[in-house]
N, C-alpha and C positions, 0 to 999 in steps of 0.2 A: 603506560601500563607495559610490563614486561611480558614476554611470551609465557613464562611460568604463571604469572598472574592471570593472564587470558585463559590458559587451560583450566586453571582452578575455577574461574568465573563460569566458564562453559560447563564444567563438570557440576558445579552448584546449580546452575540454571537447569540442566537436564534432570537433576534429582529433586528439584524443589517441588514440594506438595502445595498445590494452589487451591484455595477454597473456591467452591463453585460460584460462578458469577463474576470472577476475577479474570482478566486477561493479562498475561505476562509476555514481554519480549525482551530479547537480549540485543541491545543496540550499542555497538562499538564498546562492548565490555561492560556495560551498565545494565542492570536488570530494572526494567520499567513495568510498574503494575498499574493497571487501571481498572475502574468499575465498568460493568456492562454498558452497552451503548444506549443511547436515547432512541425514543421511537422514530423521530425524524431520520436519524441515521439508518435504522433498519428498513424504513419505507424507501429510502433512496436506493439502498443496496438491492431491494426487491425490484424496483423499477429498472435498475441496470441489468440485473439478471434476466428479466423478461425480455430485454432487447438484444441480448447476445445469443445467436442461434446455437442451441444445444447439440445439434447434430455435428457440427464442426468443433465446437469448443467446450472444454471443461470449464466450469465456472465454480471455483471452490472457495468456501469460507473456512475459517479457522484452520488454515494450512500454513505451517511454518515454512519459511524460506531459508535455504542455505546459500549464503553469499560468500563464495570461496575465499575472497581476498580480505574478508572482514571478520571480526569477532562479533558477529551479528546473526541472530535468528528471528527476524521480524515475522510478525503474523499480520499481514495486510488484511483489510476489510474484505477484499476480493482478489482472487488470483485467477487469471485466465491463461489457459494454454491449450494448444492444439491436442486433439484426442489421440493422435498417433505418436506423440512424444512423451506420453506419460510414463513414468517409472512404474514397475510392478507393485512396489510397496515402499514403505518408510515413512517416517515422521517428517523428515526434511525434503522439501522439493528443490532440486538444484535451480539456481536462478537461470542457468542456461537453457532450461526447458520452458521458462515462463515467457509469454508474449506481452502480457499487460498485468500491472498491479494497480489496485484502486485503494485510496484511502479517503474516508469521509471525515472531514475535520469536525472535532468536538470542541467544547469550551476549553478543554485542557490540552489539546494536541496540536495546536497551531504551529508552534516551533518545531515540534518533532515531524509533523507531516510536510511542512514547506521547507525546512532546512536539513534536518538530520536524515530523515528517510529519502529525501531527494538525492542526497550525496551517496547514501548507502545503496540505493537502487541503481544509480548511475554506475558506481563502482562494480556492481554485480552484472553490469550490462543488460539490464532489463530494457527491452526496446521501447516500451511505452509505460509511462507512469501517469496516471490520472488522478488528480486531487479534486475531490467534489467538496465544496465549501459552503455549507448551509448558513454560516455566519455572514459571509459576504454575498451570498447568492450567485456564486460563480463556479466554474470548472477551470482548472489549470491543466492543460495537456502538455506533457513533457516528452520529447523524443530525442533521438540521437545522443545516446550516452557516450561520454568521453572522460578520460582521465582516470586516476586511481586514488584510493584512500580518501582523505579529507578534501582533496582537490577535485574529486569526480563531480560532474554535473552533467546536465542535459544541455545540448547546444541549442535546441529549439524549444520555445515556450509559446503556447497559444492560450489566451484567456477568453472564455466565452460565458456570458451572463446566462443565468437560469432563464429558460424560455427559448433560447436559441439552440439548434442542434450542434453537437460536438462530433466533427468528423473523425472516425477511427478507421483509417484506410487499411491498416494491417488486419482488422477484423471485418472489413467490408461492411461497416455499420455507420450510420449517422445517428448518434445517441441523442434521442429526444430528452430534453431536460425540463419541459414545461410542467411536469408533475412533481418536480423535486421541491420539498418543503424547506423552509428556513427555520433557524433557531431564533426564538423570540427572546427579547430582553438580554441579549449577549452584546457586549461592546464590540464594535467593529475593530478589526486589527489592521496593521499596516503592511501585511505580507500579501502577495509577493512584492 
């Protein structure tokens, strides 16, 4: 995609009127639309929110992220950033201000969450990317972003099964996962 095409796509994305209950994201120049999340998804996000101390961290949902080196404006399921680095206003949160992004895998988001967003978030130098996968009953913690563009990735990956704690040293939290639900009747996938 050329720079002119990317600007047009960004302009279209920013002016798009979206029906209620539909989530949209701009991911490497493509507009992705999806239905609202499953109850299992929402309960997992609630469990995570309850464990991240509010006094030190903002825990934001429906926050668009500005990845400077990308034609991407993802809207992660959860954005965590220190309270003293928050911009005064704006629709887009600079990725440089973010400490951790969380995505909860759905029936249709496996490829996006494990591959595309992994690369986008690494390119944006987001220090911690946590994938919570209720299809496989596991969490994938990604740290140490490196590289740029399509080649960007996280150098360290740690997989933890639901029921075991996920250490989040940057947040000074051991995330309990014993209450995380799983999606029933969904065929397991091969990622990561």
